[in-house]
C-alpha positions in Angstrom: 19.8 0.8 6.4 23.0 -1.2 6.1 22.8 -3.8 3.3 19.2 -2.7 2.3 18.3 -3.8 -1.2 14.7 -2.5 -1.3 12.2 -0.5 0.6 8.4 -0.5 0.7 6.6 2.8 1.1 3.3 2.4 2.8 1.4 4.7 5.1 -1.5 3.4 7.2 -5.0 4.8 7.6 -4.4 5.8 11.2 -1.8 8.3 10.0 -4.1 9.5 7.2 -6.4 11.2 9.6 -3.7 13.5 11.0 -2.5 14.6 7.5 -3.9 15.4 4.1 -3.5 13.3 1.0 -1.1 15.9 -0.4 1.0 15.7 2.8 1.1 11.9 2.6 2.2 12.0 -1.0 4.9 14.6 -0.2 6.1 12.2 2.5 6.2 9.3 0.2 8.1 11.3 -2.4 10.7 12.2 0.3 11.0 8.5 1.3 11.5 7.6 -2.4 14.1 10.3 -3.0 16.1 9.5 0.1 16.0 5.7 -0.6 17.1 6.3 -4.2 20.0 8.5 -3.0 21.3 5.4 -1.4 20.7 3.1 -4.3 17.6 1.5 -2.8 14.7 0.4 -4.9 11.3 1.5 -3.6 8.1 -0.5 -4.0 4.8 1.3 -3.5 1.9 -0.4 -1.8 -1.7 0.8 -1.8 -3.5 1.6 1.4 -6.0 -1.1 2.4 -9.6 -0.6 3.4 -10.5 0.2 7.0 -14.2 0.8 7.2 -15.8 -0.6 10.4 -12.8 0.4 12.5 -13.1 2.9 15.3 -11.0 5.4 13.3 -12.9 5.2 10.0 -14.6 8.3 8.6 -15.4 9.7 5.2 -12.5 12.1 5.2 -10.0 9.4 6.0 -11.5 7.3 3.2 -11.2 10.2 0.8 -7.5 10.5 1.8 -7.0 6.8 1.3 -8.6 6.9 -2.2 -6.5 10.0 -3.2 -3.2 8.5 -2.0 -4.1 5.1 -3.7 -4.9 7.0 -7.0 -1.5 8.7 -6.8 0.3 5.4 -6.0 -1.4 3.6 -8.9 -0.7 6.4 -11.4 2.8 7.6 -10.5 6.0 6.4 -12.0 7.9 7.3 -8.8 8.1 3.7 -7.6 10.2 0.8 -9.0 7.1 -1.4 -8.6 3.5 -1.0 -7.4 1.9 -3.7 -5.2 -1.9 -3.1 -5.1 -2.8 -4.7 -1.8 -6.1 -2.7 -1.8 -7.4 -4.5 -4.9 -6.5 -7.9 -3.4 -8.2 -7.7 0.0 -11.0 -5.2 -0.5 -14.6 -6.5 -0.8 -15.7 -6.0 -4.4 -19.2 -5.3 -3.2 -18.0 -2.8 -0.5 -14.6 -1.6 -1.6 -14.1 0.4 1.6 -14.1 -2.8 3.6 -11.8 -5.8 3.9 -13.3 -8.9 2.2 -14.7 -11.0 5.1 -12.6 -14.1 4.3 -9.5 -11.8 4.5 -10.5 -9.9 7.7 -8.9 -10.9 10.9 -11.9 -9.6 12.8 -10.7 -6.1 13.6 -11.6 -4.8 10.1 -8.1 -3.5 9.3 -5.6 -6.3 9.7 -5.8 -9.2 7.3 -6.3 -12.8 8.4 -3.8 -15.5 7.6 -5.6 -16.0 4.3 -5.5 -12.3 3.6 -1.8 -12.1 4.3 -1.3 -15.1 2.0 -3.3 -13.4 -0.8 -1.2 -10.3 -0.4 2.1 -12.3 -0.4 0.9 -14.2 -3.5 0.5 -10.9 -5.3 4.2 -10.0 -5.0 6.2 -11.3 -8.0 9.3 -13.1 -6.7 11.3 -11.3 -9.4 10.9 -8.1 -7.3 12.6 -9.8 -4.3 15.4 -11.2 -6.5 16.3 -7.8 -7.7 15.5 -8.4 -11.4 15.0 -5.2 -13.4 11.4 -4.7 -14.4 8.7 -2.1 -13.9 6.1 -4.3 -12.3 2.6 -3.4 -11.3 1.5 -6.3 -9.2 -2.3 -6.4 -9.3 -5.1 -8.9 -9.6 
């Protein structure tokens, strides 16, 4: 990654059904370690809901929840961006909020992407030193 100044570590729900939560966490830890070895800051982002997709099942949701719990509680990242809290439906946290759903129940709409972008403090992108936890 020539001239890279930061990296986002995010695994998607499709990958979650092929591996366990522990395997995903080990993978994230490897990404963090390798990025740091090159002086790259790493921002962690939570996995977003995916119920109502053709790949959703309870085991995948359990993995998503376990990985998100780790992301939210670890000090391994330079910053945490909690996309899950922003676009999930508070009444049905395993689903994307209808106004943020593009229609396929996994990818955000333009409004959803805007809400996610609005969550990211610009100070992270400017390289300012702080241990941010971007949440709403």
